[in-house]
N, C-alpha and C positions, 0 to 999 in steps of 0.2 A: 473655560469661562468662568470670568473671577467669581468671589461666592458676593452677595449682595449685602449689605449692613446693616444692622440695626443698631440705631443712634440712637442715644435720650440729651434732650433742652434743657442743662437748668438754669435758667432765669432767677437771677439775683441780683435783691433789692435791698441796699443799707444791709450788707452781708447776712440776709433770706434768702431762703429760696420761697419763688414767685411763682404765682399762675395769674394769666388775663386772657379775657375773649375780646379777640378783636381788637390787639395789645391796648382796652382797657379796663376798666373792672378786678384791679392785679389784687392779689389777693396774699399774705403771708401765708404759703403752708408750710413751713419745716427749715432744716436744716441741710443745706449743700454739701457740706462734707461726711455730713452721716449720710444723706441720698447717694451721694457717689460713690461711697462704703461700699454702702449692700447692693448697687447695678454692676458695680466692677466681679462682686464675690459672686452674682447670679448669671454670668456671664454674657452681660452687654457686650458690643465690637467696640464702641467705641463713644466717646461723651465732649457734650458744647456744652460752652461755658459761655451764657451773655449777662456779662453787666448791664442791665436794661434801663438804667438810667445817667449812666456815666454822657451821652453823647448830649444828650437834652439838657442834662447838667455841669454843662461845659467843665465834666472835672475830668481826671484819669481816673484809671481803674483800680479795682482793690487788690491790689498784688499780695494781698495777706492770706486769704479766700483761694486764690489762685494756689497758692506755694501751699496750702492747706491741701486743697482738692488733689492736688498732682503727688502727691507725699501719701497718698490713698489707694490709686488706681495703676494699674501698670496695661493699661492697654492706653491708644489714642487718645487724645483728649486735647480739644483746641478752646481757644478766646477769642472773647471778642467784645469790644461797646466802651467808645472813649479812644480808641486808636486811631489817633492823627496823624502818625510820625513814624518812620524808623528805629529811630530810638522809643517810642513807645511800643514796638512790636518787640522790638529785642528783651524788654525789662518782663516781657510777657512770657518768652521766650528762657531767658535764664530763671525766671519764679518757678519753673517745671512743665509747661505746655507745650506741646506738639508742633503745633498751626495756633497762626492767626488768623481771624474774622477778620475782615475787614468791611463795612459798609458806608455810613453815610456820611464820615470822611473820604472815602474813595469814591463818592459822588463829585465831590467837590473839586475834589485832586486826584482826577485821574493817576495821575503820576507814584501814589504813595505804592499802587497795585504795581507797576513797573519796578519801582527802588526796592520794596519789602522781596521779591522777585529775585532779583539780583544778590539783594545780602543776605538772604537765606535759602534761597532757591523755590518753584513755586510749588513742590512736594507740601510746603509748608504756608503757605500764604492761600485762602479759601476766600472767597469773594460769596457774603451774602448778602441774599440783593429783597429785600421785600414792596412786593409789587399788588397795587390793588387793581380790580376791572374800572377800565369807564370807558365812555363811547369810543369806536374805532376813530382816529384822526390821521391827518398827513403826517403829525407830526408821533401821535403815539398809533400806529397802524397794528400793532397783535393787540392791542385793545388793554392791555395790562401798564399803569402805571408806574414810574418807582418813586417813593416815596422814604425817606427820611426822617429821621430824632422820632424814632420809635412808632412812622404811622403816621406822625403830626404834619410834613412837612412834602406836598404831594412838586416835582423837581422837573413834569413835564420832558422825563424821556423814556424811551418806549425799552419795556424792562427785557425784551430777547435780543436791541440791542446792544443793548447795557451787556447783558452775559458774552458777547461776541466781543466785546471792544475788550468787557476784563481777565480774557481765555488769550486775546492778542497781545493785550498788556502781560501776562504773565501767568494770573491764576490757575492754579494747581487743581482744582476745584471750586463749585458753586453749591449755594444752598439756596434754595427756591423761595422761600415763605412768601405763602399766601395769607394776605392781610383781612382776605376776605371769610376764609376757612379757619384761622387760629384760633383756637384754641374752644370752637364749633363743638368737634369732635362727631360730627356731618361725615366726613370725607376730605380728601386732599382736590386741590384745585389740579385734577385729571390733565385740563390742556392746558395751560400755563408748564404745567412741569413738562406735558409731550415738547410744545414748542420749542423750548428752552434745552429742552435733553438733545432735541433733533438738528438744531443751531450751533453745538459745541460738541469736540471733542473729548473734552475731560468728565470728571464725573460728577454727576449731577446728585443732591441730597432734598429728596422733598420735605418739606416743612409746611404743617397748617393744617390743621382739620381730622388727624387718627384720630378716630373712637374704637373701631373693633380690627382685626389680624387683618379683617377681611379687605380692609381700606389700606390697610400696607402693602398685600396681596395685589390687588388694582395700580397703585401707582408702580408700584417694582413692574408690574407687565404692560400695562396699557398706559401711563407715564412715563414707561423708558427710563424710568430713576434708577439710580444705581443704591443708593439710601437710602431707607426712611427714616423718618425724626420723629421719638414722637413725646408726648411728656404728660399729658393727663393722664393717660392710658396707666404708666406705670407711677405716677407718684400718688392718686389716688387710691393703688393698690387693684383697679380693676383690671388686670392683666399684669401676668411676672413676663420677667424675662423669656423664659423657659414655655410658656405657654403661647407664647408670639412664635418662635422662633419654632416650634413641635407643626406648629399651625398651617406655617409658611413651608416649614421642609415636607409636609404631606401634599402642601397641594403644587410642590413639584418648585420650587425654590430654590435655591441652590445656597446655602446658611453656615456659616458654624454654629453646626450641634453646641447646644449646650450640655456637658455633660449630668445622666442621670435624665434626660429627659425633663416632661413637665414636672418632675418634683422638684429642681434647681430653684 
């Protein structure tokens, strides 16, 4: 069995690390490069960098921040935000990222997933989807609708159907962001994560709502996720990488241990 992964998300706005709740009330919480360096040293498995206003501002991603982070970490590092073309993706990979996260632009132009997968390989293409719970309907049979532009624009697309299509087009991994749970620290959206994990065969990363190590255990088991993404838990010093991993290892979850255990 493959090890489960602990991933942290660096949401970046105007070159600074930011954190929001349900995609609003965003505040500045520090330097993304220093934070990346610290998490890498602590034994984190992977980093995700999101330029959170690139899509809504209709601008390109900040490549200088990407290259600065890439110079500090030697673990898988994926980047998203404002990636609209294969050329955009290429620039991010050349700046040091190992994977690209496509989101809003892929919903508008699904061919972007296929083109990027052909150009760079499926292992380098991550479909990041933002989903919000809505009433079940013929158009949204799962009860979860895809929204884009940082949660601002509902698209009338069913989240589970979109995940299946994303895999079919060539995405090698899927990040499931629950807008309802984002930043609440009340736990991941287990049902949404499980629906998508059971609908696809590529790895699924749960995102949005992690507040305690128990929440990660729940989404990695009941939610069938392959990895859990955390932000607030680490950003605000509530838990260390080692504390989270030690808890999960103690509950029987296969993880890459941190050298030195809870002291790492």
